[in-house]
N, C-alpha and C positions, 0 to 999 in steps of 0.2 A: 774042835767044837766051838771054840771062841770065834774063829774066822767065819764059820757058817752062820753063827748068830749075828755077827756084824753085817754080813751080806743080806740076810733076811730083813734086818732092821733098815738097811739102806733102801731095799726094794719097797718096803712099806712106806718109807718117807717120800719116795718118788711118786708112788701111786697117790698118796694123800695130796702132794703138791699139784699134780695134774688135775685131781678132782676139784681142788680149790680154784685153779685157773679156769676150769670150765664153769664153775659157779660164778666167778667174777666177770667173765667176758660179756655176758648179757648186760650186766650193770654198766660196764665201760661203753658198750654200744649205745645204751640209753643216754649216758652222759654226753657222748659225742654228738648224738642227734639233738640233744637239748641245747648245745653250745651255740649253733647258728640262731636258734630262736632267741637266745639271750641277747646275742649281738644285735639282731634285728629289733628287739624290744628297746635296747639302748638307743639305736638310731631313731626309732619312732619317738622316744621320749625327748631326744635332743631336738628333733624337728618341731615337736609340739612346743617346747620351751622357746625356740626361736620365733615361731609364729606368735606366741603369747607376748614375747618381748616387742615384736614389731607392732602388734595391735595396741599394746600399752603406749608405745612411743607415739604412734599416730594419734591416739586419743589425747595424750598429753599435748601434742602439737596443736591439735584442733582447739583444745581448751585455751592454750596460750594465744592462739590467733583470735579466738572470740573475745578474750579479755582485752587484747590490743585494739580490736575493732571498737569495743565499747569505749575505751579511753579516747580513741580518735573521734568517735561520734560526740562524746561529751565535750571535747575541745573544739568542735565545730567542723571537723573534716568528715565528709560523707564518702560513701562508696563510689567507685568509678563506674560510670555508665558504659563507656567504651574502653575496652582494654587496650594497652599500648601495642602498636603494630611495628614490628621490627622489619625494616626494609633491607632486603638482600642486595648485595653489590656484586656485579660481574665486571671483571677487568675489561678494559677497552679492547684488548686483543681478542677476547672471546666474542665480543659483540661486533667486531669489524669484519668487513668483507674484503679487506685488502689481502692480496696474495702473500705479501711479506709476513703479515700477521698469521696467516694460515700456515706458512712454512715454519714460523717460530713455534706455534702451538703444536704442530706435528713433531717437531724436533724434541720438544719437552714431553711428548707423549700425552698431551691434553686433547688432541684431536686425532681421529682415526684417518687411515689412508683413504677411505671412501669419501669422507668429508672433503679432504684435499682434492681428490679427483673431481668431485662435483663443483668445487670452487673454481678450478681451472676451466672446467667445461662450461660454466654458467655464461660467460660473455659470448662464447661462440654460439651457444644455443639461443641466447637472446637476439643476436644478430640474424640468425636463421629464421626465427619466428616472425621477424619483420619483413621477410621476403615475400614479394608478390609477383604475379605474371607481368613482366616488363615489356617484352616484345614477342611477336610471333612472325614466322616466315614459312612460306609454302612454295619453294622453288621447284619441287620434284613432282612427277606424275606417279611415282612409286614410293613405297615406304622407306623411311630412314633406317639404315643398317649399321652405320658407323659414325662415331663422334670423336673429335680430338682437338684439344686446345693447343695453341702455339706455345712452345716451351719458353719463349722469351717475352713476346708481346701478349699480355693478358686479355687483349681486346679482339684477338683474331681467332676464329673458330673454323675448322674444316669439317665438313659433313659429307658423307657418302650415302648413296641410295641403292635400291635394289636394281635400278636400271643402269647402274654404273656412273651416274652423274655425280660430280663433285663440285661443291661450292665453297669458296673461301669468303667467309662472312666477317666483315669488319663491323663490330657491334656499334661503334660510335659514329661511323661514317658510311652512309648508304652508297655513296658514289664509288667507294673503293672496293666493292664486292667483285669477285672474279668467279667465273663459271667454266667448268670443263664438261663438255657433252660426252655422255657415256654411249655404250653400244646398244642399250635397250635391253630387251628380254635375253637372258642368258649371260649378262655381263655384270651381275650383282657384285657390288663392292663389299666384301666380307669383313675386311679389316683395313685400318687407315692409320698411318703414323707420319709425323713431320720428319723430314730428312734433316738430321742435326747438323750436317756439314754445309747445308745451304737452306735457309729458312723459306725460300720461295719454291721449294720442291716438297712433294708428298709422295710416299711410297704406299702402294695398295696391294692387297691380296684379293684376287677376283675369281669369280666362277668361270671366267673364260680361260682359266688355266695359266694365268700369268701373274708374276710379281712385277709391277710396273712403277717406274719413277716418273711422276708427272711434274711438269714445269708450268707454274702459273704465269710466268712472264711471256709465254707464247713460244718459247724455244722448243726444240725437238725433245720428245720423250724417250726414255730408255727402258727396255725390257730386261730385267735382271734374271728372271727365271721363266721357263715356259715348259709345260708338260707335253705340248704338241698333241694332246688328245683331251680336249676340254669336255667331251661327253662322258668320259669315264674318270678323269683325274682333274682336280682343280684345287686351288689353294684357299684355305679357310682362315688363316691367321698369319700375322707378321709381327716381328719385334726387331728393334734396332739397338745396337750396343755401340755407344760413341767411343769409349776408351780403347776397345779392342777392334774397332772398324769392322764390325760383323753385322750381318742381317740374317735372321732366322725366320723360316716360313714353314708352316705345317699344312699338309694336304688332307684330303678326305679318306685316305687309306691308312693313315697313321705314320707316314713318312715325314721326317723332319729334314729340311734342306738348310744347312748352314753354309753361308758364303761370305766372301769379302764384299766390301761396299762397291767394288768394281764389277761384281757378278761372278767372280771366280769361286768355284765350288770348293768348300773345305771338306764336307762329307754329306752324304745323303743316305740316312739309315731309317729303318722302320722301328720306331720307339714305342708305338702304341698299337693295339689291335683294332682301334676304330678311329674315326675322324678326330684330328687335333683341332679343337674349337678355339683354343687360346694359347698364345705363347707370350712370355714376358721375361725380361731380364731384371734382376734385382737392382734396386737403386743403391744398395749398401755394398754388395759384392759383385764386381764386374763379371766374374766367371760363373755366377749362379744363374741358371736358366730354369724356368718353370713352364710346364706344358700341361694343359687340361684336355681331356678327351671324352668321347662318348662311351669308352670302355669302362666307365665308372671309376676312373683313377685320375689323380693329379700326381705328376712325378717331378722331382727336382734333380737337376743334372749339373755336373761340373764340365763346362765346355772344353776345358783343357784335357779331359780324360775320358771322353765318350768313345767307346769302342763298339758296343752293341746294346741291346735292351737290358742286359743284366748289370750294366755299369751305372745305374741310377743311384743317387744318394739316398732318396727316400721315396716310398710309394704310399700315397695317401688314398686309401680306398673309400669309396662312397657307395651309398645304396642305389643311387640313380646316376644317369649321365650328367656330366658337369659342363656348364656353359662357360664359366670364366674362373680365373684365379689371379687376384691382384695383390701385389705387395703393398704394404702401407707406405704412403708417401712421406711420412715423417722420419722414420728410422729404418724401415724395411724389415723389422723384426716380427711382423705379423703377416699372415697370408689369409686372404678372404676368398672363399670359394662359394659359388652359386650353383646348385644343382637344378634339374629340370622339373622339380615338383614343389617342395615346400621347406627345404633346409638351407640355411646359411651356416657355414662352418668357419671357425677362426683357428688357425694353427700358429704355434709360437716357436720361434727359433730358440736355441741353436739346433735342437733335435727335431723340430717341426712336429711336435706332439699336439694332439687335439686339445685345444684350450676351451672353446665354447661351441655349442650347437644351438641355433635359434630356429624356431618355427616361424615361417613367413610365407604367405600364399603368393606364388609367382610361377605357376605351372606353365608348361610349354603348350603352344598352339601353332599350327602350321602356317597360319596367315598373319602372324605377328612376329616381330623380331624377338629373339630370345632375350629374356630379362637378365641383366647383369648388374650385380651389386658392386659399387665402387667405394672409395675412401674419400673423406673430407681432407683437404690439403693442410689445414691448420691444426686439426686434432683428430684422434682416431675415432671417428664416427662413421657408421655404415649408412650409405645412401642407396636406396633401392626402390624401384617402382612396385606397386601393389596390384595384383590381379586377383580380386576376391573370388573365393571358391563358393559356389552357390549351395553346396552341401555343408559347409562349415561356417562361413561368415559372409552370407549373401548381402547383408546390409552394410558391409564395410565400403568406404569410398574408394574410388580408383585414384589413390593419392601417391605422393612421393614420401616414403617413410625414412626418417633419420633416426637411427638407433644407437644406443649406447653400447659400446663393444664389451663393457665389463658386466653390466646387469642385463642387457638385452631389452631394456625398456625403450619404447618409442618416445623420444624426447621432443620431437617436432614432426608435423605433417604439413606438406605443401599441397594445396589443391585450389582449383579455380573453376567457377561455373562455365567459363569460356573454353575450358580444356577438359571435357568429360571422358575422353578416351583413356586407354591403357598406356601409361608412360613407361616404355621399355628400357630406354637408355638414359642415363643421367651422369653428368660429369661436371665438376667444378673446375674453374680455371685456377692457376697456381696461387692467386691471392685470396681465393675463396669468396670474392664479392659477386661473381656471376655463376649461375648454374644453367647449363645447357641440357635440354631434354629432347628426346625423340618420341613423338606420339603419332603413329601412322605416317602420313606424308608431311606432317607439320614439325617445324623446329620451334621449341619453346625456350624463352630466355627469362630467367628469374633473377630478380634483384631486389634490394631493399627499397622500401616505399619512399621515393624522392619527394612526392607531393606533400606528404605529412611533414617531412623534414623542412621543406620550403615554407609551409604554413607556420611551423614553429619559429623559423627564422624571421619571418615577417612579423609575427606577434612580438618577438623580442625587440625587433627594430622599432615597432610602433610604441612599445612600452618605454623604450629608451628615449624616444623623441618626446613623448607626452610628459614624462617625469623629468624634473630638473636634476640631472645626475651631477653630483659633485665629484671632482677628480679625487682619486685615491692618494694615499701617502706617497707612493712612488711617482705619480704624475706631478704632485706638488714639489717634490724634491728636484725632479728634472727641470721644472720651471724656475725654481730658485737658483739652480746651477747655471742655467742659461743667462738669467739676469745678472748673476754674480760675474760671469765671464764677460758679458757686455759692459758692465760697470768697470771691470778691470781694464778692458780694452780702451775705454774712454779715458780712464786715469792715466794710462801709459801714454796715450796721444798727448794729453795735456802736459805731462812732465817733459816729454820730448820737445814740445813747442817752447816751454819755459827755458829748457837748457839751451836751445838754439838762440833765443832772445838774449840770454845772459852772455853767450859767446860773442854775439855781434856787438853787444854793449862794451865788452872788454876790449875787443879789437878797435872800436872807435876811440876809446880812451887812449 
């Protein structure tokens, strides 16, 4: 009985405790809900007190300032009409255009790579902007189709025409020009290169189906390759490799003929589905060959390992047919391609991935030579002729555009009222002081304005004559040294004469 009573009492206690908890839980919930409100109220109070303290501090500061101003005015000091101006100072290296300062600032991270690029590019662009039409020549009855500067002499230019005529033009001496008569219609000179083993020879790829070595000295010419069927097969491009003694020529069916400089065939394989419009060896790697074609591709080859079409190192696909593909003349790490519509592409080694694509109007037309973009020899700038599109940019001039390879901006344009035609071919000589262009049957030569330079020189000379110019410190020192030397020489002669007189007097005694 006692056990039953204890159990019943325990049950009643538990039930009472649960009822108490149920009654307490809503109170706890209300307390918990009220706690964040209390904390937020505390934060608001602290922010208000801070604001009040700031306001009081500012008011006290204003009062102190007013009292100080009164004291100053009583003592005779008035308020300033013009507040003091603090002049900022920029270090000389930041203000300088010296390349060494630019390199230093770039090394310390104070100047970006783009600013350094522009600083290096600036002198080249300034010299290009001073170029004007220097000379013109029209020796052909058909349009210009090929241009090539001499690899050693920067004043000699070889030009080929659609009639097969070739002229060797000495820019500085008119009497030294040499001319080779072509075959006329059907003998178009498609490509032209100087023969590196003898500078008096040029090698050409012609529509008459031959790769011919011409001699400007009047000796016999040599045919290196002949298709024997010029109506169906002809050569469109040629390239020369000096270290490996190789000559490469591409024809209109996509075959590439690689041969020794003597004409001995190494191989003759079909590497493209269409005409090979351009072939070139890399100036950096002797074994690297580039071919551009009408099949919308540019392909790179290792000459030592070519077996068939599948052995290419890289295939660079384009949306249109490709006119040319040139390696950069500075380091050979960039490849510039020109299509037959409006695209210029730049590929970068070692993987030859697409780096830049630029829009530029240079569409193909059957009665003009295909436009080909080339490189500047001193800096990676693109040089290309413009053929304005009437539907896009009809008001644009028919100029020579020089573009920045990094940004794609046109940094300079060359044009002249005496040359209103479409300028299809453009090439700088190895020094970058002459630019040769082909415009129809005319050969254009661009150079810096010598007349203005001569005028400036004459002005300086007249100023120097009119003004009484005093010699500088260096000139004064040189004059003093000469006088001192002459005085020393006179003194030595006098001492020698005195010594001789003394000896003769002693001997007489």
